[in-house]
C-alpha positions as CSV (number, residue, x, y, z in Angstrom):
1,M,37.3,-33.8,44.7
2,D,37.1,-30.4,46.4
3,N,38.6,-27.7,44.2
4,G,37.9,-24.8,46.4
5,E,34.6,-23.9,44.8
6,P,31.1,-24.5,46.4
7,Q,29.5,-27.8,45.6
8,E,26.3,-26.1,44.5
9,D,28.3,-24.5,41.6
10,T,29.5,-27.7,40.0
11,N,26.6,-28.0,37.6
12,E,23.6,-26.1,36.5
13,A,21.2,-28.4,38.3
14,E,22.7,-27.6,41.7
15,L,22.6,-23.7,41.2
16,S,20.3,-21.8,43.5
17,Q,17.4,-20.0,42.0
18,E,19.1,-16.6,42.5
19,Q,22.3,-17.8,40.8
20,T,20.3,-19.3,37.9
21,E,18.5,-16.0,37.4
22,N,21.7,-14.0,37.6
23,L,23.3,-16.5,35.0
24,L,20.4,-16.1,32.6
25,H,20.4,-12.3,33.1
26,F,24.2,-12.2,32.3
27,Q,23.6,-14.3,29.1
28,Q,20.8,-12.0,28.0
29,I,23.0,-8.9,28.4
30,T,26.2,-10.3,26.8
31,N,24.5,-12.5,24.2
32,N,26.9,-15.3,25.1
33,D,25.6,-18.7,24.3
34,D,28.5,-20.6,25.9
35,L,26.9,-21.6,29.2
36,E,30.1,-23.0,30.8
37,Q,32.0,-19.8,30.0
38,C,29.3,-17.7,31.5
39,K,29.3,-19.8,34.6
40,R,33.0,-19.4,35.0
41,I,32.8,-15.6,34.6
42,M,29.9,-15.4,37.1
43,R,31.8,-17.6,39.6
44,A,34.9,-15.4,39.2
45,H,32.8,-12.3,40.1
46,H,30.9,-14.1,43.0
47,W,27.7,-14.1,40.9
48,N,27.6,-10.3,40.7
49,V,26.0,-9.5,37.3
50,E,27.1,-5.9,37.2
51,L,30.8,-6.7,37.8
52,A,30.7,-9.6,35.4
53,V,29.2,-7.5,32.6
54,Q,31.7,-4.7,33.2
55,S,34.5,-7.2,32.8
56,T,33.0,-8.8,29.6
57,L,31.6,-6.0,27.4
58,P,33.9,-4.1,25.1
59,G,36.0,-1.5,26.9
60,F,36.5,-3.6,30.0
61,A,39.1,-6.3,30.6
62,E,37.9,-9.7,31.9
63,A,39.3,-9.6,35.4
64,P,38.2,-10.5,38.9
65,R,36.0,-8.3,40.9
66,S,37.3,-4.8,41.2
67,S,35.8,-1.8,42.9
68,A,37.5,0.8,40.6
69,P,35.2,1.8,37.8
70,P,36.8,1.5,34.3
71,A,36.9,4.4,32.0
72,I,35.6,4.6,28.4
73,P,38.5,3.6,26.1
74,S,37.6,6.2,23.5
75,L,38.1,9.2,25.7
76,S,41.2,11.3,24.8
77,S,43.8,12.3,27.4
78,S,42.7,15.9,27.2
79,S,39.1,14.9,27.8
80,V,40.0,12.9,30.9
81,H,42.1,15.8,32.2
82,G,39.2,18.2,31.7
83,L,36.8,15.8,33.5
84,R,39.1,15.3,36.4
85,H,39.6,19.0,36.7
86,R,35.9,19.5,37.1
87,N,35.4,16.3,39.2
88,V,33.3,14.9,36.3
89,G,33.8,11.4,35.0
90,L,32.0,8.9,32.8
91,Q,30.9,6.1,35.1
92,P,29.4,2.7,33.9
93,H,26.0,1.7,35.3
94,M,23.4,-1.0,34.7
95,H,20.0,0.3,33.7
96,P,17.5,-1.7,35.9
97,L,14.9,-2.0,33.1
98,L,16.8,-2.0,29.8
99,N,19.4,-4.6,30.8
100,T,22.4,-2.8,29.3
101,R,25.3,-0.6,30.3
102,F,25.2,3.2,30.1
103,Y,27.6,5.9,31.1
104,E,26.8,8.8,33.5
105,A,28.7,12.1,33.6
106,R,28.7,13.1,37.2
107,S,29.0,16.8,38.0
108,S,30.8,18.6,40.7
109,T,27.5,18.9,42.7
110,S,27.6,15.1,43.5
111,L,28.6,14.0,47.0
112,V,32.3,14.2,47.5
113,R,34.2,11.7,49.6
114,P,35.6,13.5,52.7
115,Q,39.4,14.0,52.8
116,G,41.6,14.1,55.9
117,A,40.9,14.0,59.6
118,I,39.0,17.3,59.7
119,G,36.8,16.3,56.8
120,W,36.0,12.9,58.3
121,G,35.4,14.4,61.7
122,Y,32.9,16.9,60.3
123,Y,31.3,14.2,58.2
124,L,30.8,12.0,61.3
125,L,29.5,14.8,63.5
126,S,27.1,16.1,60.9
127,G,25.9,12.6,60.1
128,P,23.0,12.4,62.7
129,F,21.8,15.9,61.8
130,R,22.0,15.1,58.1
131,W,20.1,11.8,58.6
132,A,17.5,13.5,60.7
133,W,17.0,16.3,58.1
134,I,16.7,13.8,55.2
135,T,14.2,11.7,57.2
136,F,12.2,14.7,58.2
137,S,12.1,16.2,54.7
138,G,11.2,12.8,53.3
139,I,8.2,12.5,55.7
140,V,7.0,16.0,55.0
141,K,7.2,15.4,51.2
142,F,5.3,12.1,51.6
143,F,2.4,13.8,53.5
144,I,2.4,16.7,51.1
145,R,2.1,14.3,48.2
146,L,-0.9,12.6,49.9
147,F,-2.9,15.7,50.2
148,V,-1.5,18.0,47.5
149,T,-1.4,16.8,43.9
150,E,1.5,18.0,41.8
151,P,-0.2,20.2,39.1
152,R,2.5,19.3,36.6
153,M,1.4,15.6,36.7
154,A,-1.8,16.5,34.9
155,I,-0.7,16.3,31.2
156,V,-3.3,17.9,29.0
157,N,-1.4,19.2,26.0
158,P,2.1,17.7,25.7
159,L,2.6,19.1,22.2
160,G,1.6,22.6,23.4
161,D,4.0,22.3,26.3
162,V,6.9,21.7,24.0
163,Q,6.0,24.4,21.5
164,D,5.5,26.9,24.4
165,F,8.9,26.0,25.8
166,I,10.6,26.5,22.4
167,K,8.9,29.9,22.0
168,E,10.0,31.0,25.6
169,Y,13.5,29.7,25.0
170,E,14.0,31.7,21.8
171,E,12.6,34.8,23.5
172,S,15.1,34.4,26.4
173,F,18.2,33.1,24.6
174,G,17.7,33.8,20.9
175,S,17.4,31.5,17.9
176,S,21.0,30.4,18.0
177,H,20.5,26.8,19.3
178,P,20.3,23.3,18.0
179,K,17.3,22.3,16.0
180,F,14.5,21.3,18.5
181,V,12.1,18.5,17.7
182,Q,8.7,20.2,17.2
183,G,6.8,17.4,18.9
184,T,6.3,15.4,22.1
185,Y,8.8,13.2,23.7
186,A,7.1,10.2,22.1
187,D,7.5,11.9,18.7
188,A,11.2,12.4,19.3
189,Q,11.6,8.7,20.3
190,N,9.8,7.6,17.1
191,E,12.0,9.9,15.0
192,A,15.1,8.4,16.7
193,R,13.9,4.9,16.0
194,R,13.0,5.7,12.4
195,S,16.2,7.5,11.5
196,L,18.5,5.4,13.8
197,R,20.2,8.4,15.3
198,F,21.1,9.3,18.9
199,L,18.4,11.0,20.9
200,L,19.6,13.9,23.0
201,V,17.1,15.0,25.7
202,Y,17.6,18.3,27.5
203,L,15.6,19.1,30.6
204,H,15.5,22.8,31.2
205,D,15.2,24.2,34.7
206,P,14.8,28.0,34.5
207,D,15.3,28.3,38.3
208,H,18.7,26.7,38.4
209,R,21.7,29.0,38.7
210,D,23.7,27.3,36.0
211,T,20.9,27.1,33.4
212,E,21.3,30.6,31.8
213,S,25.1,30.3,31.4
214,F,24.7,26.8,29.9
215,C,22.1,28.0,27.4
216,R,23.9,31.2,26.4
217,N,27.5,29.8,26.2
218,T,27.2,26.1,25.6
219,L,24.0,25.4,23.6
220,S,24.5,28.5,21.5
221,N,28.1,27.5,20.6
222,T,28.4,26.9,16.8
223,D,30.5,23.8,17.2
224,V,28.0,22.3,19.7
225,I,25.1,23.2,17.4
226,E,26.8,21.5,14.5
227,L,27.6,18.4,16.5
228,I,24.1,18.0,17.8
229,D,22.4,18.7,14.5
230,R,24.7,16.2,12.7
231,N,24.4,13.4,15.2
232,F,21.3,13.8,17.4
233,V,17.6,14.1,17.4
234,F,17.4,17.0,19.9
235,W,14.4,17.2,22.2
236,A,14.0,19.7,25.0
237,C,11.4,20.9,27.4
238,S,11.1,22.8,30.6
239,T,10.6,21.0,33.9
240,R,7.9,23.6,34.6
241,K,5.8,22.1,31.9
242,P,3.8,18.9,32.5
243,E,5.5,17.1,29.6
244,G,9.0,18.1,30.7
245,Y,8.2,17.2,34.3
246,R,6.9,13.8,33.3
247,V,10.1,13.1,31.4
248,S,12.2,14.5,34.3
249,K,10.5,12.0,36.7
250,S,11.4,9.1,34.4
251,M,15.0,10.3,33.9
252,R,15.6,10.9,37.7
253,E,18.2,13.6,37.1
254,N,20.4,14.7,40.0
255,T,21.1,18.3,39.0
256,H,20.8,20.7,36.2
257,P,21.6,21.4,33.4
258,F,20.7,17.8,32.5
259,L,21.1,16.0,29.2
260,A,20.5,12.4,28.5
261,V,22.0,10.5,25.5
262,I,19.7,7.7,24.3
263,C,20.6,5.1,21.7
264,S,18.8,2.2,20.1
265,I,20.4,-1.0,21.3
266,R,19.0,-4.3,20.0
267,G,15.8,-2.5,19.1
268,K,15.3,-0.8,22.4
269,L,15.9,2.9,23.3
270,T,18.5,2.9,26.1
271,I,20.0,5.7,28.1
272,V,23.7,5.4,27.4
273,G,24.9,8.8,28.8
274,R,23.9,11.3,31.4
275,L,25.5,14.7,31.2
276,E,24.8,16.7,34.3
277,G,26.1,20.0,35.6
278,P,27.4,23.2,34.1
279,L,29.3,21.8,31.2
280,T,31.3,24.2,29.0
281,S,31.1,23.8,25.2
282,Q,34.5,22.0,25.1
283,E,33.5,19.6,27.8
284,F,30.2,18.9,26.2
285,M,31.9,18.3,22.8
286,E,34.4,15.9,24.4
287,Q,31.9,13.8,26.4
288,A,29.3,13.8,23.6
289,S,32.0,12.8,21.0
290,A,33.2,10.0,23.4
291,L,29.6,8.6,23.6
292,I,29.1,8.9,19.9
293,D,32.4,7.1,19.1
294,H,31.6,4.3,21.6
295,F,28.0,3.6,20.6
296,E,28.1,4.5,16.9
297,P,29.0,0.9,15.8
298,A,25.7,-0.3,17.4
299,L,23.8,2.3,15.3
300,E,25.8,1.4,12.2
301,A,24.9,-2.3,12.7
302,A,21.2,-1.3,13.2
303,R,21.3,0.9,10.1
304,A,22.8,-2.0,8.1
305,D,20.1,-4.3,9.4
306,K,17.4,-1.8,8.5
307,A,18.9,-1.4,5.0
308,D,18.7,-5.1,4.6
309,R,15.1,-5.2,5.9
310,D,14.2,-2.3,3.6
311,M,15.8,-4.0,0.6
312,T,14.0,-7.3,1.5
313,Q,10.8,-5.4,1.9
314,I,11.3,-3.7,-1.5
315,L,12.0,-7.0,-3.2
316,R,9.0,-8.5,-1.5
317,N,6.8,-5.6,-2.6
318,E,8.1,-5.9,-6.1
319,Q,7.4,-9.6,-6.1
320,D,3.9,-9.0,-4.7
321,A,3.3,-6.3,-7.3
322,A,4.5,-8.7,-10.1
323,Y,2.3,-11.4,-8.6
324,E,-0.7,-9.1,-8.5
325,Q,0.0,-8.0,-12.0
326,S,0.3,-11.6,-13.2
327,L,-3.0,-12.3,-11.4
328,Q,-4.6,-9.3,-13.1
329,E,-3.3,-10.3,-16.5
330,D,-4.5,-13.9,-16.0
331,K,-7.9,-12.5,-14.9
332,E,-8.1,-10.2,-18.0
333,K,-7.1,-13.1,-20.2
334,E,-9.8,-15.3,-18.6
335,E,-12.4,-12.6,-19.0
336,K,-11.3,-12.1,-22.7
337,R,-11.5,-15.8,-23.3
338,K,-15.0,-16.0,-21.8
339,K,-16.0,-12.9,-23.8
340,D,-14.6,-14.4,-27.0
341,E,-16.4,-17.7,-26.3
342,E,-19.6,-15.8,-25.7
343,M,-19.2,-13.8,-28.9
344,K,-18.4,-17.0,-30.8
345,L,-21.5,-18.6,-29.3
346,I,-23.6,-15.6,-30.3
347,K,-22.2,-15.6,-33.8
348,E,-22.8,-19.3,-34.1
349,Q,-26.3,-18.8,-32.9
350,E,-26.8,-15.9,-35.3
351,L,-25.3,-17.9,-38.2
352,A,-27.5,-20.9,-37.3
353,E,-30.6,-18.6,-37.2
354,K,-29.6,-17.1,-40.5
355,N,-29.1,-20.5,-42.0
356,R,-32.5,-21.6,-40.6
357,M,-34.1,-18.5,-42.1
358,K,-32.5,-19.2,-45.4
359,A,-33.6,-22.8,-45.3
360,D,-37.1,-21.7,-44.5
361,E,-37.0,-19.1,-47.2
362,E,-35.7,-21.6,-49.7
363,E,-38.5,-24.0,-48.7
364,R,-41.1,-21.3,-49.0
365,H,-39.6,-20.3,-52.5
366,L,-39.8,-23.9,-53.8
367,T,-43.2,-24.4,-52.4
368,R,-44.6,-21.2,-54.0
369,K,-42.9,-21.9,-57.3
370,K,-44.5,-25.4,-57.3
371,S,-47.8,-23.8,-56.4
372,C,-47.6,-21.2,-59.2
373,K,-46.8,-23.9,-61.7
374,E,-49.8,-25.9,-60.6
375,M,-52.2,-23.0,-60.7
376,L,-51.0,-21.7,-64.1
377,L,-53.8,-21.9,-66.6
378,E,-53.5,-23.5,-70.0
379,E,-52.0,-21.3,-72.7
380,P,-54.7,-19.9,-75.0
381,E,-54.6,-20.3,-78.7
382,S,-52.8,-17.7,-80.8
383,N,-56.0,-17.1,-82.9
384,H,-58.1,-16.2,-79.9
385,P,-59.3,-12.6,-80.3
386,D,-58.1,-11.6,-76.8
387,T,-54.7,-13.3,-77.1
388,V,-51.7,-11.2,-76.4
389,K,-48.3,-12.7,-77.3
390,L,-45.5,-11.6,-75.2
391,L,-41.7,-12.1,-75.7
392,I,-40.1,-12.4,-72.3
393,K,-36.3,-11.9,-71.9
394,L,-34.8,-13.3,-68.6
395,P,-31.6,-11.9,-66.9
396,D,-29.5,-14.8,-68.0
397,G,-30.3,-14.0,-71.7
398,S,-32.7,-16.7,-72.3
399,R,-36.0,-15.9,-73.9
400,L,-39.6,-17.1,-73.4
401,T,-42.6,-16.7,-75.6
402,R,-46.1,-17.1,-74.2
403,N,-49.7,-16.3,-75.1
404,F,-51.9,-14.6,-72.5
405,L,-55.5,-13.4,-72.5
406,S,-55.7,-9.6,-72.3
407,T,-58.5,-10.1,-69.8
408,Q,-56.4,-12.1,-67.4
409,P,-54.9,-10.2,-64.3
410,I,-51.3,-8.9,-64.7
411,K,-50.3,-11.3,-61.9
412,V,-50.5,-14.2,-64.4
413,I,-47.4,-12.9,-66.2
414,H,-45.5,-12.8,-62.9
415,D,-46.6,-16.4,-61.9
416,Y,-45.5,-17.7,-65.3
417,I,-42.1,-16.2,-65.0
418,Y,-41.8,-17.2,-61.3
419,C,-42.2,-20.9,-62.0
420,Q,-39.4,-21.0,-64.6
421,E,-36.2,-22.8,-63.4
422,T,-33.9,-20.0,-64.6
423,A,-36.0,-17.2,-63.2
424,P,-34.6,-15.1,-60.3
425,R,-36.1,-15.5,-56.9
426,R,-37.3,-11.9,-56.9
427,F,-37.8,-9.7,-59.9
428,Q,-39.8,-6.9,-61.5
429,V,-41.0,-6.6,-65.1
430,T,-40.2,-3.6,-67.3
431,T,-41.0,-2.6,-70.9
432,N,-38.3,-1.9,-73.5
433,F,-38.9,1.6,-74.8
434,P,-39.9,3.8,-73.2
435,R,-38.7,1.9,-70.2
436,R,-41.3,1.6,-67.4
437,V,-42.0,-0.8,-64.6
438,I,-45.2,-2.8,-65.1
439,P,-47.3,-2.3,-62.0
440,G,-48.6,-5.4,-60.2
441,C,-45.9,-7.6,-61.7
442,S,-43.2,-7.4,-59.0
443,T,-42.4,-10.2,-56.7
444,T,-42.3,-7.9,-53.7
445,E,-45.8,-6.6,-54.6
446,I,-47.2,-10.0,-55.1
447,L,-45.8,-11.3,-51.8
448,A,-47.2,-8.3,-50.0
449,T,-50.6,-8.9,-51.7
450,E,-50.7,-12.6,-50.9
451,A,-49.4,-12.2,-47.3
452,D,-52.9,-12.6,-45.8
453,M,-53.7,-15.5,-48.2
454,P,-51.0,-18.1,-47.5
455,I,-50.6,-21.1,-49.7
456,K,-51.6,-24.3,-48.0
457,S,-48.7,-26.6,-47.5
458,D,-47.2,-28.9,-44.9
459,G,-44.5,-26.4,-43.9
460,P,-44.8,-22.9,-42.5
461,S,-46.4,-20.1,-44.5
462,M,-44.1,-18.4,-46.9
463,F,-45.9,-15.1,-46.3
464,Q,-46.0,-15.0,-42.5
465,E,-43.0,-12.6,-42.3
466,I,-44.1,-10.3,-45.2
467,D,-44.9,-6.7,-44.3
468,T,-48.5,-6.0,-45.6
469,S,-48.4,-2.3,-44.9
470,N,-47.7,-1.6,-48.6
471,R,-50.0,-4.0,-50.3
472,C,-50.2,-3.7,-54.1
473,H,-53.5,-2.5,-55.5
474,D,-52.4,-2.9,-59.1
475,C,-52.2,-6.7,-59.0
476,D,-55.9,-6.9,-59.9
477,L,-55.4,-5.0,-63.2
478,S,-55.8,-6.9,-66.4
479,I,-53.1,-7.3,-69.0
480,A,-54.9,-4.9,-71.3
481,Q,-55.2,-2.3,-68.5
482,S,-51.5,-2.5,-67.8
483,G,-50.8,-1.2,-71.3
484,L,-49.2,-4.3,-72.8
485,K,-49.8,-5.0,-76.4
486,N,-49.6,-8.0,-78.7
487,S,-46.1,-9.1,-79.7
488,E,-44.5,-6.8,-77.2
489,M,-41.1,-7.7,-75.6
490,I,-40.8,-7.3,-71.8
491,F,-37.7,-7.7,-69.6
492,V,-37.3,-9.4,-66.3
493,Q,-35.0,-7.5,-63.9
494,A,-33.7,-9.4,-60.8
495,I,-34.1,-7.7,-57.4
496,D,-31.0,-8.2,-55.2
497,D,-31.7,-10.6,-52.3
498,S,-29.4,-8.7,-50.0
499,D,-31.2,-5.4,-50.6
500,D,-34.5,-7.2,-50.0
501,E,-33.2,-8.8,-46.8
502,E,-32.0,-5.4,-45.4
503,S,-35.4,-3.8,-46.3
């Protein structure tokens, strides 16, 4: 059935390529996922993206195509009256690259539509001359650009350009002005992105007739300074400087003074307002406030998203830090466990070595005791003329009585005591009174003397670890030479094994 609409618009498959691109462009700008609704809006506006967006975004009523530009709803009546009085109005436009709407404040220097018969007659008569002049000047400028390079296009020190402009501005107009960004245009953009504030760009043309009045009366106004410092990141540069000229070419201003209001929309810096012409402080306050009121919700939403991202990042960082700390603690515990195992293994090895040495020592002790008992000579008779009877008192209180020949070496007494079951492992022999140590009768001395004469046995030598540097030379003395007399009592004093082991 024919409902008055073209057949190619009935479904998406029959749309032309241009209509499909316009439809997708409209969806991207309005963020509307309802395809059928978007198609109805586009059909109502004859597939004109700009008219469809103007009727859909906030501040515009959804209506059919209209040639009259809608006004910003947040402008006050006094602001509108002031704008009309100066032939200045906020006009909606579509930025060709940023895919969003922005507002332009047109100054009185813009082209005015002729009024009346005289005006139209003059406009028509001057048309050919005007067209010829525009064409001729365009051709001349084209050839000039071919052979003469604009010196301001060579950007060498953008930061120096901005700092030089600020210095020259303060020398000409004083220090009563909004706070300038002490950096390049890129620095100002980064600051606006970081702080999520409006970016206000002022391009200063020192040759324009309205520049001095604007700087002395408008930018130096205390209310204007407070408004800019509170809401904007304010960047300015002269169009005489390469940095300012480069920004001027990208802004494409129509007249001066020129200010551009830039806002972050969906993560992209977008020109949302162009304030051109000799604005008074009151007019600047009204237009800037209108732009702030209209686009502040977008910044508030961006700030909320940034706060959520920052909080998420903080939580993630805390979790990462806790995870790293947990890994570090686990690593330290693992290292401590390995260290404890290594220390335990070392102690076990030391204990095993110590037990082995004790076992070897015990074996050497038993072997030597057996050897001393086997080598002990038969006890001489008591009526022998060289017999010396000695009374020996052991550390446990037991007493031994034994006859020795006075011509026998003093070592015989030690060997006799050593082979007794109750005798200490190491000992020395002393007299009663006056108390003196009998030389050559100490276990330590005997072992040192016999170190180079090991007893033959199946096991290792019991003397192989004895230090022979202090060998006893008194061991060869006879009993008579040692001063012992018949029927004398001698005492066996044990030598501590721990002291001996340490030595």
